[in-house]
C-alpha beads as a LAMMPS data file, in Angstrom:
LAMMPS data file: protein, C-alpha beads

121 atoms
120 bonds

1 atom types
1 bond types

-500.0 500.0 xlo xhi
-500.0 500.0 ylo yhi
-500.0 500.0 zlo zhi

Masses

1 110.0

Atoms # bond

1 1 1 104.931 325.850 37.392
2 1 1 104.095 328.602 34.897
3 1 1 101.616 331.060 36.363
4 1 1 99.491 333.938 35.194
5 1 1 99.504 337.340 37.114
6 1 1 99.131 339.142 39.327
7 1 1 102.888 339.351 39.756
8 1 1 103.153 341.992 42.467
9 1 1 102.476 340.275 45.764
10 1 1 103.734 343.068 48.054
11 1 1 101.609 346.203 47.773
12 1 1 102.831 348.145 50.821
13 1 1 104.015 351.084 48.691
14 1 1 100.710 352.025 47.054
15 1 1 101.781 355.428 45.787
16 1 1 100.766 356.591 42.328
17 1 1 101.113 359.965 40.679
18 1 1 98.092 362.139 40.118
19 1 1 97.116 361.853 36.450
20 1 1 99.052 358.630 35.948
21 1 1 97.559 356.912 32.884
22 1 1 98.983 353.441 33.443
23 1 1 96.463 350.632 33.117
24 1 1 97.810 348.792 36.145
25 1 1 98.788 349.812 39.642
26 1 1 102.534 350.055 40.180
27 1 1 104.643 349.556 43.263
28 1 1 107.461 352.066 43.586
29 1 1 110.609 351.147 45.429
30 1 1 114.009 349.559 45.113
31 1 1 113.935 345.797 44.776
32 1 1 116.782 343.474 43.920
33 1 1 116.538 341.509 40.716
34 1 1 118.616 339.363 38.429
35 1 1 118.436 339.191 34.655
36 1 1 118.862 335.727 33.171
37 1 1 119.378 335.539 29.437
38 1 1 120.336 331.963 28.723
39 1 1 123.272 329.606 29.158
40 1 1 123.721 330.698 32.781
41 1 1 124.441 334.331 31.844
42 1 1 123.139 336.858 34.379
43 1 1 123.222 340.574 35.149
44 1 1 122.296 342.246 38.405
45 1 1 119.620 344.934 38.285
46 1 1 117.491 347.162 40.471
47 1 1 113.724 347.212 40.006
48 1 1 112.391 350.754 40.480
49 1 1 108.732 350.353 39.504
50 1 1 106.774 347.121 39.402
51 1 1 103.249 346.403 38.205
52 1 1 101.318 343.306 37.174
53 1 1 102.145 344.138 33.550
54 1 1 105.833 345.051 33.726
55 1 1 108.669 346.896 35.405
56 1 1 111.160 349.728 35.135
57 1 1 114.653 348.404 35.818
58 1 1 118.163 349.816 36.015
59 1 1 121.131 347.745 34.923
60 1 1 124.570 348.964 35.985
61 1 1 126.833 349.729 33.029
62 1 1 124.984 347.574 30.519
63 1 1 122.046 348.201 28.168
64 1 1 120.717 344.694 28.807
65 1 1 119.519 342.141 26.291
66 1 1 116.266 342.543 24.338
67 1 1 114.417 339.562 25.780
68 1 1 115.218 337.887 29.081
69 1 1 113.832 336.492 32.308
70 1 1 113.728 338.890 35.244
71 1 1 114.148 337.033 38.526
72 1 1 112.171 338.765 41.279
73 1 1 114.146 337.771 44.355
74 1 1 111.544 338.668 46.990
75 1 1 108.607 336.889 45.364
76 1 1 110.417 333.875 43.897
77 1 1 109.156 334.493 40.382
78 1 1 110.992 334.602 37.065
79 1 1 109.204 336.793 34.557
80 1 1 109.657 336.269 30.831
81 1 1 109.972 339.823 29.497
82 1 1 109.828 341.912 26.368
83 1 1 111.744 345.207 26.258
84 1 1 109.293 348.049 25.590
85 1 1 111.537 351.114 25.912
86 1 1 115.077 352.134 26.835
87 1 1 116.278 355.300 28.526
88 1 1 119.808 356.475 29.164
89 1 1 120.129 354.379 32.328
90 1 1 116.882 352.441 32.651
91 1 1 114.715 349.997 30.712
92 1 1 110.986 349.303 30.635
93 1 1 109.843 345.707 30.227
94 1 1 106.487 343.999 29.740
95 1 1 105.798 340.703 31.496
96 1 1 104.748 337.898 29.175
97 1 1 104.484 335.012 31.648
98 1 1 105.664 334.108 35.119
99 1 1 107.448 331.044 36.427
100 1 1 107.146 330.053 40.078
101 1 1 110.725 329.256 41.085
102 1 1 109.549 327.179 44.046
103 1 1 108.243 324.612 41.551
104 1 1 109.639 325.383 38.073
105 1 1 109.343 323.201 34.970
106 1 1 112.500 321.152 34.300
107 1 1 113.748 323.523 31.579
108 1 1 113.854 326.392 34.143
109 1 1 115.715 324.672 36.994
110 1 1 118.826 326.788 36.361
111 1 1 116.822 329.927 37.237
112 1 1 115.704 328.309 40.485
113 1 1 119.358 327.642 41.335
114 1 1 120.253 331.295 40.617
115 1 1 117.338 332.472 42.771
116 1 1 118.305 330.151 45.637
117 1 1 121.762 331.753 45.733
118 1 1 120.173 335.218 46.036
119 1 1 117.639 334.687 48.802
120 1 1 118.715 335.480 52.380
121 1 1 119.374 332.458 54.534

Bonds

1 1 1 2
2 1 2 3
3 1 3 4
4 1 4 5
5 1 5 6
6 1 6 7
7 1 7 8
8 1 8 9
9 1 9 10
10 1 10 11
11 1 11 12
12 1 12 13
13 1 13 14
14 1 14 15
15 1 15 16
16 1 16 17
17 1 17 18
18 1 18 19
19 1 19 20
20 1 20 21
21 1 21 22
22 1 22 23
23 1 23 24
24 1 24 25
25 1 25 26
26 1 26 27
27 1 27 28
28 1 28 29
29 1 29 30
30 1 30 31
31 1 31 32
32 1 32 33
33 1 33 34
34 1 34 35
35 1 35 36
36 1 36 37
37 1 37 38
38 1 38 39
39 1 39 40
40 1 40 41
41 1 41 42
42 1 42 43
43 1 43 44
44 1 44 45
45 1 45 46
46 1 46 47
47 1 47 48
48 1 48 49
49 1 49 50
50 1 50 51
51 1 51 52
52 1 52 53
53 1 53 54
54 1 54 55
55 1 55 56
56 1 56 57
57 1 57 58
58 1 58 59
59 1 59 60
60 1 60 61
61 1 61 62
62 1 62 63
63 1 63 64
64 1 64 65
65 1 65 66
66 1 66 67
67 1 67 68
68 1 68 69
69 1 69 70
70 1 70 71
71 1 71 72
72 1 72 73
73 1 73 74
74 1 74 75
75 1 75 76
76 1 76 77
77 1 77 78
78 1 78 79
79 1 79 80
80 1 80 81
81 1 81 82
82 1 82 83
83 1 83 84
84 1 84 85
85 1 85 86
86 1 86 87
87 1 87 88
88 1 88 89
89 1 89 90
90 1 90 91
91 1 91 92
92 1 92 93
93 1 93 94
94 1 94 95
95 1 95 96
96 1 96 97
97 1 97 98
98 1 98 99
99 1 99 100
100 1 100 101
101 1 101 102
102 1 102 103
103 1 103 104
104 1 104 105
105 1 105 106
106 1 106 107
107 1 107 108
108 1 108 109
109 1 109 110
110 1 110 111
111 1 111 112
112 1 112 113
113 1 113 114
114 1 114 115
115 1 115 116
116 1 116 117
117 1 117 118
118 1 118 119
119 1 119 120
120 1 120 121
């Protein structure tokens, strides 16, 4: 099922900086993620900031592709993303749409399989 935000279901870390001009609340922390960019190709990543509109991610030793799906392991969502900025070791992405990996459309079953391998048993 393709869903529309909000994407951040866990809001335990409600911290924001004073003077922060972001339009949406962000959750700071270290979350595990997986980048899927077609044909079964994946990269591991760490999500450092997460909001309903996007995320700041770090990818070990790789700049990452321009457009990809970011699999949010904890929430079971795959977010279609657009790269907004790149730093020396991190990348900012905007979320375009979300896919619920518990009930994905047929064309996204491979992402559900990747997610199922990542969740704790």
